[in-house]
PDB file of N, CA, C and O in Angstrom:
ATOM      1  N   MET A   1      12.052 -10.370 -30.323  1.00  0.00           N
ATOM      2  CA  MET A   1      11.677  -9.296 -31.236  1.00  0.00           C
ATOM      3  C   MET A   1      12.881  -8.394 -31.463  1.00  0.00           C
ATOM      4  O   MET A   1      13.607  -8.081 -30.520  1.00  0.00           O
ATOM      5  N   ASP A   2      13.097  -7.982 -32.677  1.00  0.00           N
ATOM      6  CA  ASP A   2      14.179  -7.053 -32.979  1.00  0.00           C
ATOM      7  C   ASP A   2      13.635  -5.641 -32.984  1.00  0.00           C
ATOM      8  O   ASP A   2      12.509  -5.386 -33.411  1.00  0.00           O
ATOM      9  N   ASN A   3      14.454  -4.739 -32.505  1.00  0.00           N
ATOM     10  CA  ASN A   3      14.093  -3.330 -32.441  1.00  0.00           C
ATOM     11  C   ASN A   3      15.175  -2.534 -33.141  1.00  0.00           C
ATOM     12  O   ASN A   3      16.337  -2.939 -33.167  1.00  0.00           O
ATOM     13  N   LEU A   4      14.796  -1.411 -33.702  1.00  0.00           N
ATOM     14  CA  LEU A   4      15.789  -0.517 -34.273  1.00  0.00           C
ATOM     15  C   LEU A   4      16.280   0.405 -33.180  1.00  0.00           C
ATOM     16  O   LEU A   4      15.490   0.948 -32.407  1.00  0.00           O
ATOM     17  N   CYS A   5      17.585   0.579 -33.121  1.00  0.00           N
ATOM     18  CA  CYS A   5      18.184   1.484 -32.146  1.00  0.00           C
ATOM     19  C   CYS A   5      18.241   2.873 -32.775  1.00  0.00           C
ATOM     20  O   CYS A   5      18.983   3.092 -33.733  1.00  0.00           O
ATOM     21  N   PHE A   6      17.465   3.804 -32.244  1.00  0.00           N
ATOM     22  CA  PHE A   6      17.407   5.152 -32.810  1.00  0.00           C
ATOM     23  C   PHE A   6      18.465   6.077 -32.218  1.00  0.00           C
ATOM     24  O   PHE A   6      18.614   7.210 -32.673  1.00  0.00           O
ATOM     25  N   GLY A   7      19.198   5.614 -31.215  1.00  0.00           N
ATOM     26  CA  GLY A   7      20.224   6.429 -30.586  1.00  0.00           C
ATOM     27  C   GLY A   7      21.542   6.412 -31.334  1.00  0.00           C
ATOM     28  O   GLY A   7      22.460   7.156 -30.987  1.00  0.00           O
ATOM     29  N   CYS A   8      21.647   5.590 -32.339  1.00  0.00           N
ATOM     30  CA  CYS A   8      22.897   5.443 -33.075  1.00  0.00           C
ATOM     31  C   CYS A   8      22.806   6.154 -34.422  1.00  0.00           C
ATOM     32  O   CYS A   8      21.715   6.398 -34.937  1.00  0.00           O
ATOM     33  N   ASP A   9      23.964   6.482 -34.980  1.00  0.00           N
ATOM     34  CA  ASP A   9      23.981   7.093 -36.306  1.00  0.00           C
ATOM     35  C   ASP A   9      23.473   6.124 -37.365  1.00  0.00           C
ATOM     36  O   ASP A   9      22.816   6.529 -38.324  1.00  0.00           O
ATOM     37  N   VAL A  10      23.775   4.868 -37.189  1.00  0.00           N
ATOM     38  CA  VAL A  10      23.350   3.835 -38.127  1.00  0.00           C
ATOM     39  C   VAL A  10      22.245   3.037 -37.461  1.00  0.00           C
ATOM     40  O   VAL A  10      22.411   2.564 -36.337  1.00  0.00           O
ATOM     41  N   LYS A  11      21.126   2.885 -38.139  1.00  0.00           N
ATOM     42  CA  LYS A  11      20.052   2.074 -37.577  1.00  0.00           C
ATOM     43  C   LYS A  11      20.519   0.622 -37.547  1.00  0.00           C
ATOM     44  O   LYS A  11      20.896   0.053 -38.571  1.00  0.00           O
ATOM     45  N   GLN A  12      20.486   0.044 -36.370  1.00  0.00           N
ATOM     46  CA  GLN A  12      20.915  -1.340 -36.235  1.00  0.00           C
ATOM     47  C   GLN A  12      19.880  -2.141 -35.460  1.00  0.00           C
ATOM     48  O   GLN A  12      19.115  -1.593 -34.667  1.00  0.00           O
ATOM     49  N   GLN A  13      19.870  -3.429 -35.700  1.00  0.00           N
ATOM     50  CA  GLN A  13      18.950  -4.309 -35.004  1.00  0.00           C
ATOM     51  C   GLN A  13      19.497  -4.596 -33.614  1.00  0.00           C
ATOM     52  O   GLN A  13      20.695  -4.827 -33.445  1.00  0.00           O
ATOM     53  N   ILE A  14      18.621  -4.581 -32.626  1.00  0.00           N
ATOM     54  CA  ILE A  14      18.994  -4.901 -31.260  1.00  0.00           C
ATOM     55  C   ILE A  14      17.868  -5.752 -30.682  1.00  0.00           C
ATOM     56  O   ILE A  14      16.694  -5.408 -30.819  1.00  0.00           O
ATOM     57  N   THR A  15      18.218  -6.843 -30.047  1.00  0.00           N
ATOM     58  CA  THR A  15      17.199  -7.759 -29.542  1.00  0.00           C
ATOM     59  C   THR A  15      16.690  -7.320 -28.173  1.00  0.00           C
ATOM     60  O   THR A  15      17.347  -6.549 -27.474  1.00  0.00           O
ATOM     61  N   ASP A  16      15.518  -7.816 -27.801  1.00  0.00           N
ATOM     62  CA  ASP A  16      14.970  -7.527 -26.475  1.00  0.00           C
ATOM     63  C   ASP A  16      15.930  -7.979 -25.387  1.00  0.00           C
ATOM     64  O   ASP A  16      16.090  -7.295 -24.377  1.00  0.00           O
ATOM     65  N   THR A  17      16.567  -9.121 -25.583  1.00  0.00           N
ATOM     66  CA  THR A  17      17.522  -9.638 -24.596  1.00  0.00           C
ATOM     67  C   THR A  17      18.702  -8.694 -24.437  1.00  0.00           C
ATOM     68  O   THR A  17      19.135  -8.433 -23.315  1.00  0.00           O
ATOM     69  N   GLU A  18      19.224  -8.182 -25.533  1.00  0.00           N
ATOM     70  CA  GLU A  18      20.343  -7.233 -25.470  1.00  0.00           C
ATOM     71  C   GLU A  18      19.932  -5.961 -24.734  1.00  0.00           C
ATOM     72  O   GLU A  18      20.708  -5.415 -23.950  1.00  0.00           O
ATOM     73  N   ILE A  19      18.730  -5.496 -24.983  1.00  0.00           N
ATOM     74  CA  ILE A  19      18.229  -4.302 -24.299  1.00  0.00           C
ATOM     75  C   ILE A  19      18.130  -4.553 -22.803  1.00  0.00           C
ATOM     76  O   ILE A  19      18.591  -3.738 -22.005  1.00  0.00           O
ATOM     77  N   GLU A  20      17.532  -5.674 -22.417  1.00  0.00           N
ATOM     78  CA  GLU A  20      17.385  -6.005 -20.998  1.00  0.00           C
ATOM     79  C   GLU A  20      18.746  -6.113 -20.317  1.00  0.00           C
ATOM     80  O   GLU A  20      18.904  -5.664 -19.182  1.00  0.00           O
ATOM     81  N   GLU A  21      19.725  -6.700 -20.992  1.00  0.00           N
ATOM     82  CA  GLU A  21      21.074  -6.826 -20.428  1.00  0.00           C
ATOM     83  C   GLU A  21      21.723  -5.460 -20.241  1.00  0.00           C
ATOM     84  O   GLU A  21      22.356  -5.211 -19.214  1.00  0.00           O
ATOM     85  N   MET A  22      21.574  -4.576 -21.220  1.00  0.00           N
ATOM     86  CA  MET A  22      22.139  -3.227 -21.102  1.00  0.00           C
ATOM     87  C   MET A  22      21.501  -2.463 -19.949  1.00  0.00           C
ATOM     88  O   MET A  22      22.193  -1.793 -19.182  1.00  0.00           O
ATOM     89  N   ILE A  23      20.186  -2.565 -19.829  1.00  0.00           N
ATOM     90  CA  ILE A  23      19.470  -1.866 -18.765  1.00  0.00           C
ATOM     91  C   ILE A  23      19.895  -2.404 -17.402  1.00  0.00           C
ATOM     92  O   ILE A  23      20.173  -1.624 -16.492  1.00  0.00           O
ATOM     93  N   ALA A  24      19.950  -3.725 -17.252  1.00  0.00           N
ATOM     94  CA  ALA A  24      20.351  -4.331 -15.976  1.00  0.00           C
ATOM     95  C   ALA A  24      21.770  -3.917 -15.599  1.00  0.00           C
ATOM     96  O   ALA A  24      22.036  -3.608 -14.437  1.00  0.00           O
ATOM     97  N   PHE A  25      22.672  -3.910 -16.558  1.00  0.00           N
ATOM     98  CA  PHE A  25      24.059  -3.513 -16.309  1.00  0.00           C
ATOM     99  C   PHE A  25      24.124  -2.066 -15.833  1.00  0.00           C
ATOM    100  O   PHE A  25      24.799  -1.758 -14.850  1.00  0.00           O
ATOM    101  N   GLN A  26      23.427  -1.190 -16.527  1.00  0.00           N
ATOM    102  CA  GLN A  26      23.449   0.227 -16.188  1.00  0.00           C
ATOM    103  C   GLN A  26      22.788   0.482 -14.832  1.00  0.00           C
ATOM    104  O   GLN A  26      23.297   1.270 -14.035  1.00  0.00           O
ATOM    105  N   LEU A  27      21.658  -0.177 -14.566  1.00  0.00           N
ATOM    106  CA  LEU A  27      20.957   0.020 -13.296  1.00  0.00           C
ATOM    107  C   LEU A  27      21.784  -0.451 -12.108  1.00  0.00           C
ATOM    108  O   LEU A  27      21.669   0.106 -11.017  1.00  0.00           O
ATOM    109  N   ALA A  28      22.612  -1.466 -12.305  1.00  0.00           N
ATOM    110  CA  ALA A  28      23.459  -1.968 -11.222  1.00  0.00           C
ATOM    111  C   ALA A  28      24.448  -0.907 -10.750  1.00  0.00           C
ATOM    112  O   ALA A  28      24.921  -0.965  -9.615  1.00  0.00           O
ATOM    113  N   MET A  29      24.761   0.049 -11.596  1.00  0.00           N
ATOM    114  CA  MET A  29      25.704   1.110 -11.239  1.00  0.00           C
ATOM    115  C   MET A  29      25.022   2.337 -10.636  1.00  0.00           C
ATOM    116  O   MET A  29      25.701   3.237 -10.142  1.00  0.00           O
ATOM    117  N   GLU A  30      23.714   2.384 -10.669  1.00  0.00           N
ATOM    118  CA  GLU A  30      22.972   3.537 -10.163  1.00  0.00           C
ATOM    119  C   GLU A  30      22.657   3.371  -8.682  1.00  0.00           C
ATOM    120  O   GLU A  30      22.297   2.280  -8.239  1.00  0.00           O
ATOM    121  N   SER A  31      22.791   4.439  -7.924  1.00  0.00           N
ATOM    122  CA  SER A  31      22.502   4.364  -6.489  1.00  0.00           C
ATOM    123  C   SER A  31      21.149   4.972  -6.130  1.00  0.00           C
ATOM    124  O   SER A  31      20.555   4.585  -5.124  1.00  0.00           O
ATOM    125  N   GLU A  32      20.658   5.897  -6.914  1.00  0.00           N
ATOM    126  CA  GLU A  32      19.400   6.573  -6.590  1.00  0.00           C
ATOM    127  C   GLU A  32      18.292   6.101  -7.524  1.00  0.00           C
ATOM    128  O   GLU A  32      18.061   6.670  -8.591  1.00  0.00           O
ATOM    129  N   LYS A  33      17.612   5.038  -7.082  1.00  0.00           N
ATOM    130  CA  LYS A  33      16.532   4.451  -7.869  1.00  0.00           C
ATOM    131  C   LYS A  33      15.231   4.525  -7.085  1.00  0.00           C
ATOM    132  O   LYS A  33      15.236   4.556  -5.855  1.00  0.00           O
ATOM    133  N   VAL A  34      14.131   4.551  -7.798  1.00  0.00           N
ATOM    134  CA  VAL A  34      12.815   4.518  -7.159  1.00  0.00           C
ATOM    135  C   VAL A  34      12.535   3.092  -6.692  1.00  0.00           C
ATOM    136  O   VAL A  34      13.197   2.149  -7.127  1.00  0.00           O
ATOM    137  N   ASN A  35      11.549   2.940  -5.802  1.00  0.00           N
ATOM    138  CA  ASN A  35      11.200   1.590  -5.355  1.00  0.00           C
ATOM    139  C   ASN A  35      10.503   0.839  -6.494  1.00  0.00           C
ATOM    140  O   ASN A  35      10.063   1.439  -7.475  1.00  0.00           O
ATOM    141  N   ARG A  36      10.416  -0.471  -6.343  1.00  0.00           N
ATOM    142  CA  ARG A  36       9.879  -1.328  -7.411  1.00  0.00           C
ATOM    143  C   ARG A  36       8.454  -0.940  -7.794  1.00  0.00           C
ATOM    144  O   ARG A  36       8.116  -0.930  -8.978  1.00  0.00           O
ATOM    145  N   GLU A  37       7.622  -0.621  -6.815  1.00  0.00           N
ATOM    146  CA  GLU A  37       6.232  -0.241  -7.101  1.00  0.00           C
ATOM    147  C   GLU A  37       6.165   0.999  -7.990  1.00  0.00           C
ATOM    148  O   GLU A  37       5.395   1.042  -8.950  1.00  0.00           O
ATOM    149  N   GLU A  38       6.973   2.001  -7.665  1.00  0.00           N
ATOM    150  CA  GLU A  38       6.999   3.232  -8.468  1.00  0.00           C
ATOM    151  C   GLU A  38       7.569   2.956  -9.859  1.00  0.00           C
ATOM    152  O   GLU A  38       7.088   3.500 -10.853  1.00  0.00           O
ATOM    153  N   TRP A  39       8.583   2.120  -9.922  1.00  0.00           N
ATOM    154  CA  TRP A  39       9.188   1.770 -11.207  1.00  0.00           C
ATOM    155  C   TRP A  39       8.155   1.118 -12.122  1.00  0.00           C
ATOM    156  O   TRP A  39       8.053   1.467 -13.298  1.00  0.00           O
ATOM    157  N   LEU A  40       7.394   0.176 -11.582  1.00  0.00           N
ATOM    158  CA  LEU A  40       6.367  -0.501 -12.380  1.00  0.00           C
ATOM    159  C   LEU A  40       5.248   0.456 -12.785  1.00  0.00           C
ATOM    160  O   LEU A  40       4.713   0.352 -13.889  1.00  0.00           O
ATOM    161  N   ARG A  41       4.893   1.385 -11.902  1.00  0.00           N
ATOM    162  CA  ARG A  41       3.862   2.382 -12.224  1.00  0.00           C
ATOM    163  C   ARG A  41       4.319   3.242 -13.401  1.00  0.00           C
ATOM    164  O   ARG A  41       3.570   3.456 -14.354  1.00  0.00           O
ATOM    165  N   ARG A  42       5.545   3.725 -13.323  1.00  0.00           N
ATOM    166  CA  ARG A  42       6.090   4.560 -14.398  1.00  0.00           C
ATOM    167  C   ARG A  42       6.175   3.783 -15.712  1.00  0.00           C
ATOM    168  O   ARG A  42       5.820   4.302 -16.771  1.00  0.00           O
ATOM    169  N   GLN A  43       6.646   2.540 -15.639  1.00  0.00           N
ATOM    170  CA  GLN A  43       6.750   1.720 -16.851  1.00  0.00           C
ATOM    171  C   GLN A  43       5.389   1.521 -17.504  1.00  0.00           C
ATOM    172  O   GLN A  43       5.268   1.573 -18.728  1.00  0.00           O
ATOM    173  N   SER A  44       4.377   1.296 -16.696  1.00  0.00           N
ATOM    174  CA  SER A  44       3.028   1.093 -17.230  1.00  0.00           C
ATOM    175  C   SER A  44       2.559   2.320 -18.000  1.00  0.00           C
ATOM    176  O   SER A  44       1.943   2.199 -19.059  1.00  0.00           O
ATOM    177  N   ILE A  45       2.851   3.490 -17.470  1.00  0.00           N
ATOM    178  CA  ILE A  45       2.485   4.732 -18.160  1.00  0.00           C
ATOM    179  C   ILE A  45       3.211   4.809 -19.504  1.00  0.00           C
ATOM    180  O   ILE A  45       2.605   5.129 -20.527  1.00  0.00           O
ATOM    181  N   CYS A  46       4.499   4.516 -19.493  1.00  0.00           N
ATOM    182  CA  CYS A  46       5.283   4.561 -20.733  1.00  0.00           C
ATOM    183  C   CYS A  46       4.797   3.531 -21.753  1.00  0.00           C
ATOM    184  O   CYS A  46       4.730   3.813 -22.949  1.00  0.00           O
ATOM    185  N   GLU A  47       4.460   2.344 -21.270  1.00  0.00           N
ATOM    186  CA  GLU A  47       4.024   1.282 -22.181  1.00  0.00           C
ATOM    187  C   GLU A  47       2.740   1.640 -22.917  1.00  0.00           C
ATOM    188  O   GLU A  47       2.489   1.129 -24.008  1.00  0.00           O
ATOM    189  N   HIS A  48       1.936   2.500 -22.337  1.00  0.00           N
ATOM    190  CA  HIS A  48       0.676   2.903 -22.967  1.00  0.00           C
ATOM    191  C   HIS A  48       0.758   4.282 -23.636  1.00  0.00           C
ATOM    192  O   HIS A  48      -0.246   4.797 -24.129  1.00  0.00           O
ATOM    193  N   CYS A  49       1.937   4.863 -23.651  1.00  0.00           N
ATOM    194  CA  CYS A  49       2.131   6.207 -24.202  1.00  0.00           C
ATOM    195  C   CYS A  49       2.229   6.157 -25.730  1.00  0.00           C
ATOM    196  O   CYS A  49       2.902   5.291 -26.290  1.00  0.00           O
ATOM    197  N   SER A  50       1.558   7.082 -26.386  1.00  0.00           N
ATOM    198  CA  SER A  50       1.593   7.135 -27.853  1.00  0.00           C
ATOM    199  C   SER A  50       2.958   7.575 -28.387  1.00  0.00           C
ATOM    200  O   SER A  50       3.246   7.384 -29.568  1.00  0.00           O
ATOM    201  N   ALA A  51       3.797   8.160 -27.535  1.00  0.00           N
ATOM    202  CA  ALA A  51       5.121   8.599 -27.968  1.00  0.00           C
ATOM    203  C   ALA A  51       6.158   7.472 -27.917  1.00  0.00           C
ATOM    204  O   ALA A  51       7.258   7.624 -28.447  1.00  0.00           O
ATOM    205  N   ARG A  52       5.821   6.359 -27.293  1.00  0.00           N
ATOM    206  CA  ARG A  52       6.774   5.252 -27.174  1.00  0.00           C
ATOM    207  C   ARG A  52       7.033   4.646 -28.544  1.00  0.00           C
ATOM    208  O   ARG A  52       6.114   4.440 -29.336  1.00  0.00           O
ATOM    209  N   GLN A  53       8.301   4.366 -28.804  1.00  0.00           N
ATOM    210  CA  GLN A  53       8.716   3.712 -30.050  1.00  0.00           C
ATOM    211  C   GLN A  53       9.465   2.441 -29.674  1.00  0.00           C
ATOM    212  O   GLN A  53      10.688   2.447 -29.532  1.00  0.00           O
ATOM    213  N   GLY A  54       8.721   1.354 -29.513  1.00  0.00           N
ATOM    214  CA  GLY A  54       9.338   0.104 -29.064  1.00  0.00           C
ATOM    215  C   GLY A  54       9.887   0.284 -27.660  1.00  0.00           C
ATOM    216  O   GLY A  54       9.155   0.695 -26.760  1.00  0.00           O
ATOM    217  N   PRO A  55      11.162  -0.017 -27.459  1.00  0.00           N
ATOM    218  CA  PRO A  55      11.744   0.096 -26.120  1.00  0.00           C
ATOM    219  C   PRO A  55      12.207   1.505 -25.763  1.00  0.00           C
ATOM    220  O   PRO A  55      12.725   1.730 -24.670  1.00  0.00           O
ATOM    221  N   THR A  56      12.024   2.454 -26.680  1.00  0.00           N
ATOM    222  CA  THR A  56      12.520   3.805 -26.426  1.00  0.00           C
ATOM    223  C   THR A  56      11.407   4.841 -26.375  1.00  0.00           C
ATOM    224  O   THR A  56      10.309   4.640 -26.893  1.00  0.00           O
ATOM    225  N   CYS A  57      11.731   5.945 -25.737  1.00  0.00           N
ATOM    226  CA  CYS A  57      10.825   7.092 -25.677  1.00  0.00           C
ATOM    227  C   CYS A  57      11.007   7.895 -26.962  1.00  0.00           C
ATOM    228  O   CYS A  57      12.130   8.242 -27.326  1.00  0.00           O
ATOM    229  N   GLY A  58       9.925   8.185 -27.634  1.00  0.00           N
ATOM    230  CA  GLY A  58       9.987   8.953 -28.870  1.00  0.00           C
ATOM    231  C   GLY A  58      10.277  10.428 -28.654  1.00  0.00           C
ATOM    232  O   GLY A  58      10.572  11.146 -29.609  1.00  0.00           O
ATOM    233  N   LYS A  59      10.198  10.887 -27.419  1.00  0.00           N
ATOM    234  CA  LYS A  59      10.468  12.297 -27.115  1.00  0.00           C
ATOM    235  C   LYS A  59      11.922  12.544 -26.740  1.00  0.00           C
ATOM    236  O   LYS A  59      12.517  13.523 -27.189  1.00  0.00           O
ATOM    237  N   CYS A  60      12.510  11.656 -25.909  1.00  0.00           N
ATOM    238  CA  CYS A  60      13.889  11.897 -25.463  1.00  0.00           C
ATOM    239  C   CYS A  60      14.879  10.855 -25.971  1.00  0.00           C
ATOM    240  O   CYS A  60      16.090  11.062 -25.887  1.00  0.00           O
ATOM    241  N   GLY A  61      14.374   9.721 -26.505  1.00  0.00           N
ATOM    242  CA  GLY A  61      15.249   8.699 -27.057  1.00  0.00           C
ATOM    243  C   GLY A  61      15.815   7.700 -26.064  1.00  0.00           C
ATOM    244  O   GLY A  61      16.595   6.826 -26.444  1.00  0.00           O
ATOM    245  N   CYS A  62      15.434   7.814 -24.790  1.00  0.00           N
ATOM    246  CA  CYS A  62      15.965   6.901 -23.776  1.00  0.00           C
ATOM    247  C   CYS A  62      15.294   5.537 -23.852  1.00  0.00           C
ATOM    248  O   CYS A  62      14.225   5.395 -24.445  1.00  0.00           O
ATOM    249  N   PHE A  63      15.930   4.531 -23.247  1.00  0.00           N
ATOM    250  CA  PHE A  63      15.253   3.266 -22.986  1.00  0.00           C
ATOM    251  C   PHE A  63      14.341   3.544 -21.800  1.00  0.00           C
ATOM    252  O   PHE A  63      14.826   3.815 -20.702  1.00  0.00           O
ATOM    253  N   TYR A  64      13.043   3.483 -22.001  1.00  0.00           N
ATOM    254  CA  TYR A  64      12.126   3.899 -20.942  1.00  0.00           C
ATOM    255  C   TYR A  64      12.234   3.036 -19.690  1.00  0.00           C
ATOM    256  O   TYR A  64      11.976   3.530 -18.593  1.00  0.00           O
ATOM    257  N   LYS A  65      12.605   1.766 -19.816  1.00  0.00           N
ATOM    258  CA  LYS A  65      12.741   0.920 -18.626  1.00  0.00           C
ATOM    259  C   LYS A  65      13.913   1.356 -17.757  1.00  0.00           C
ATOM    260  O   LYS A  65      13.934   1.066 -16.561  1.00  0.00           O
ATOM    261  N   PHE A  66      14.878   2.043 -18.335  1.00  0.00           N
ATOM    262  CA  PHE A  66      15.996   2.590 -17.561  1.00  0.00           C
ATOM    263  C   PHE A  66      15.590   3.909 -16.916  1.00  0.00           C
ATOM    264  O   PHE A  66      15.737   4.086 -15.707  1.00  0.00           O
ATOM    265  N   ARG A  67      15.085   4.823 -17.713  1.00  0.00           N
ATOM    266  CA  ARG A  67      14.734   6.147 -17.197  1.00  0.00           C
ATOM    267  C   ARG A  67      13.705   6.067 -16.072  1.00  0.00           C
ATOM    268  O   ARG A  67      13.795   6.813 -15.097  1.00  0.00           O
ATOM    269  N   THR A  68      12.730   5.168 -16.200  1.00  0.00           N
ATOM    270  CA  THR A  68      11.670   5.065 -15.200  1.00  0.00           C
ATOM    271  C   THR A  68      12.189   4.593 -13.851  1.00  0.00           C
ATOM    272  O   THR A  68      11.514   4.781 -12.839  1.00  0.00           O
ATOM    273  N   ALA A  69      13.354   3.993 -13.810  1.00  0.00           N
ATOM    274  CA  ALA A  69      13.918   3.483 -12.552  1.00  0.00           C
ATOM    275  C   ALA A  69      14.690   4.539 -11.774  1.00  0.00           C
ATOM    276  O   ALA A  69      14.968   4.347 -10.590  1.00  0.00           O
ATOM    277  N   LEU A  70      15.036   5.630 -12.403  1.00  0.00           N
ATOM    278  CA  LEU A  70      15.926   6.607 -11.779  1.00  0.00           C
ATOM    279  C   LEU A  70      15.169   7.674 -10.998  1.00  0.00           C
ATOM    280  O   LEU A  70      14.225   8.287 -11.496  1.00  0.00           O
ATOM    281  N   GLU A  71      15.608   7.876  -9.767  1.00  0.00           N
ATOM    282  CA  GLU A  71      14.968   8.820  -8.851  1.00  0.00           C
ATOM    283  C   GLU A  71      14.911  10.240  -9.424  1.00  0.00           C
ATOM    284  O   GLU A  71      13.871  10.894  -9.341  1.00  0.00           O
ATOM    285  N   GLY A  72      15.983  10.711  -9.986  1.00  0.00           N
ATOM    286  CA  GLY A  72      16.057  12.098 -10.426  1.00  0.00           C
ATOM    287  C   GLY A  72      15.526  12.379 -11.819  1.00  0.00           C
ATOM    288  O   GLY A  72      15.659  13.500 -12.310  1.00  0.00           O
ATOM    289  N   LYS A  73      14.935  11.401 -12.462  1.00  0.00           N
ATOM    290  CA  LYS A  73      14.432  11.594 -13.823  1.00  0.00           C
ATOM    291  C   LYS A  73      12.922  11.755 -13.830  1.00  0.00           C
ATOM    292  O   LYS A  73      12.228  11.324 -12.909  1.00  0.00           O
ATOM    293  N   SER A  74      12.435  12.380 -14.878  1.00  0.00           N
ATOM    294  CA  SER A  74      10.988  12.543 -15.043  1.00  0.00           C
ATOM    295  C   SER A  74      10.639  12.299 -16.508  1.00  0.00           C
ATOM    296  O   SER A  74      11.510  12.231 -17.376  1.00  0.00           O
ATOM    297  N   CYS A  75       9.364  12.174 -16.750  1.00  0.00           N
ATOM    298  CA  CYS A  75       8.870  11.975 -18.106  1.00  0.00           C
ATOM    299  C   CYS A  75       9.057  13.274 -18.898  1.00  0.00           C
ATOM    300  O   CYS A  75       8.733  14.347 -18.389  1.00  0.00           O
ATOM    301  N   PRO A  76       9.572  13.201 -20.129  1.00  0.00           N
ATOM    302  CA  PRO A  76       9.770  14.419 -20.911  1.00  0.00           C
ATOM    303  C   PRO A  76       8.468  15.123 -21.298  1.00  0.00           C
ATOM    304  O   PRO A  76       8.490  16.284 -21.708  1.00  0.00           O
ATOM    305  N   ILE A  77       7.333  14.424 -21.170  1.00  0.00           N
ATOM    306  CA  ILE A  77       6.049  15.083 -21.438  1.00  0.00           C
ATOM    307  C   ILE A  77       5.162  15.079 -20.185  1.00  0.00           C
ATOM    308  O   ILE A  77       3.937  15.176 -20.265  1.00  0.00           O
ATOM    309  N   SER A  78       5.819  14.965 -19.039  1.00  0.00           N
ATOM    310  CA  SER A  78       5.185  15.129 -17.715  1.00  0.00           C
ATOM    311  C   SER A  78       4.034  14.165 -17.426  1.00  0.00           C
ATOM    312  O   SER A  78       3.039  14.555 -16.814  1.00  0.00           O
ATOM    313  N   LEU A  79       4.163  12.914 -17.861  1.00  0.00           N
ATOM    314  CA  LEU A  79       3.133  11.926 -17.544  1.00  0.00           C
ATOM    315  C   LEU A  79       3.386  11.249 -16.202  1.00  0.00           C
ATOM    316  O   LEU A  79       2.466  10.683 -15.611  1.00  0.00           O
ATOM    317  N   TRP A  80       4.612  11.302 -15.720  1.00  0.00           N
ATOM    318  CA  TRP A  80       4.930  10.812 -14.379  1.00  0.00           C
ATOM    319  C   TRP A  80       6.031  11.661 -13.774  1.00  0.00           C
ATOM    320  O   TRP A  80       6.449  11.415 -12.643  1.00  0.00           O
TER     321      TRP A  80
END
């Protein structure tokens, strides 16, 4: 599935595979991550959120699968 990248000045197509690769690369550099159970719980909340726009959060613009993995981050609308 192709997604529009809203973080860029120019709307461009980005594939699910490209998104997953970017997230995996970035997460490999992070040291403070939540455990897998918490990560999946947070992702589930985001996946059912009306503010989600494809792979991104409609409130903060992040890739929600990345933000949900980080210990020091929270939901911009306080759902987790």
